C-alpha positions in Angstrom: -16.8 -5.6 13.1 -19.8 -3.3 13.4 -20.9 -0.9 10.7 -19.9 2.1 12.8 -16.3 0.8 13.3 -16.1 -0.1 9.6 -16.9 3.5 8.7 -14.1 4.7 10.9 -11.6 2.3 9.3 -12.3 3.1 5.6 -11.1 6.3 4.1 -14.1 8.2 2.6 -13.4 9.3 -0.9 -15.1 11.9 -3.1 -15.2 11.3 -6.9 -16.2 13.5 -9.8 -15.9 12.5 -13.5 -17.1 14.3 -16.6 -16.6 13.9 -20.3 -16.2 17.3 -22.1 -15.9 18.4 -25.7 -12.3 19.1 -26.7 -13.0 22.7 -27.4 -12.3 26.0 -25.6 -15.8 25.9 -24.3 -15.1 22.4 -22.9 -11.9 23.6 -21.2 -13.7 26.6 -19.6 -16.5 24.3 -18.5 -14.0 21.9 -16.8 -12.7 24.9 -14.7 -16.2 26.0 -13.8 -17.3 22.5 -12.9 -14.2 22.0 -10.7 -15.0 25.2 -8.8 -18.6 24.1 -8.2 -17.6 20.5 -7.2 -14.9 21.6 -4.8 -17.3 24.2 -3.3 -19.9 21.4 -2.9 -17.2 19.3 -1.1 -16.4 22.4 1.1 -12.8 22.7 -0.2 -11.0 25.9 -0.8 -8.7 24.6 -3.5 -7.9 27.7 -5.5 -4.7 26.1 -6.8 -6.7 23.1 -8.0 -8.8 25.3 -10.2 -5.7 26.7 -11.8 -4.3 23.2 -12.4 -7.6 22.0 -14.0 -7.7 25.1 -16.2 -4.1 24.5 -17.5 -4.6 20.7 -18.0 -7.9 21.1 -19.7 -6.5 23.8 -22.0 -3.6 21.6 -22.9 -6.0 18.7 -23.7 -7.8 21.0 -26.1 -4.8 22.6 -27.7 -2.4 19.7 -27.8 -4.4 16.5 -27.2 -7.4 17.1 -29.4 -8.5 14.6 -32.0 -11.6 15.7 -34.0 -14.7 14.0 -32.8 -13.1 12.8 -29.5 -13.7 14.3 -26.1 -11.5 14.7 -23.0 -12.2 13.5 -19.5 -11.8 15.3 -16.2 -11.6 13.3 -13.0 -11.3 14.6 -9.5 -10.6 12.2 -6.7 -10.3 13.2 -3.0 -9.3 11.1 -0.1 -10.3 12.9 3.1 -6.8 12.3 4.6 -4.8 13.0 1.4 -4.4 15.2 -1.6 -6.9 16.0 -4.4 -5.9 14.1 -7.5 -6.8 15.8 -10.8 -6.7 13.7 -14.0 -7.3 14.9 -17.5 -7.4 12.3 -20.2 -7.1 13.3 -23.9 -7.0 11.4 -27.2 -3.3 12.1 -28.1 -1.2 9.5 -26.3 1.6 10.2 -28.7 2.0 13.8 -27.5 3.7 13.8 -24.1 3.7 17.2 -22.3 7.1 18.7 -21.5 7.9 21.7 -19.3 9.4 24.4 -21.5 12.3 26.6 -20.4 10.9 29.6 -18.4 13.6 31.8 -20.0 11.5 32.3 -23.2 9.9 35.2 -21.4 7.9 36.9 -24.1 6.0 33.9 -25.5 2.2 33.9 -25.1 2.0 30.2 -24.4 4.2 27.4 -23.0 3.9 28.2 -19.3 1.0 26.0 -18.4 3.0 23.1 -17.0 5.1 25.6 -15.0 1.8 26.7 -13.4 0.8 23.1 -12.7 4.2 22.4 -11.1 3.9 25.5 -8.9 0.5 24.4 -7.5 0.9 20.6 -7.5 2.9 18.5 -5.0 3.4 16.0 -7.8 2.3 15.6 -11.4 2.9 13.2 -14.2 1.7 11.5 -17.3 0.3 7.9 -17.7 -0.7 6.0 -20.8 -4.4 5.4 -21.1 -6.4 2.9 -23.2 -7.0 3.6 -26.9 -3.8 5.5 -27.5 -4.8 8.2 -25.0 -2.9 9.7 -22.2 -3.8 11.0 -18.7 -2.0 14.0 -17.2 -2.5 14.0 -13.5 -1.6 16.3 -10.6 -2.0 16.1 -6.8 -2.7 19.2 -4.8 -3.0 19.4 -1.0 -5.2 21.9 0.8 -2.2 23.7 2.4 -0.9 24.7 -1.1 -4.3 25.7 -2.4 -3.6 29.4 -2.4 0.1 29.2 -3.2 
């Protein structure tokens, strides 16, 4: 098999990973870096930016352990969805979607936003008692 045909067989993938402080500033930076990275990849993923903002915010508010960071990972297969992963230090705190009927609360709607933009999302155990919350967003749903 020639190098040219090998390139056609494999599925090119883009990766981006960054470790950020588990602070409000780190969560804001996660959103800004996602905007910049997706723009560099030429992708109009408005929905992905909202998902990252919510997952990073949750990592800071609910997954923070003093002195430990959170990790943002973006992974894109050219023929598939964008996978967003946020890993925090609190594997014992599994996120749950709250009832949307609690209308006047200032918080608690983040996972509803993630579910609205993502095709799928979930939680996986990560090493060192951490957890990874992930979501997959396709380009067609980017501006949903």
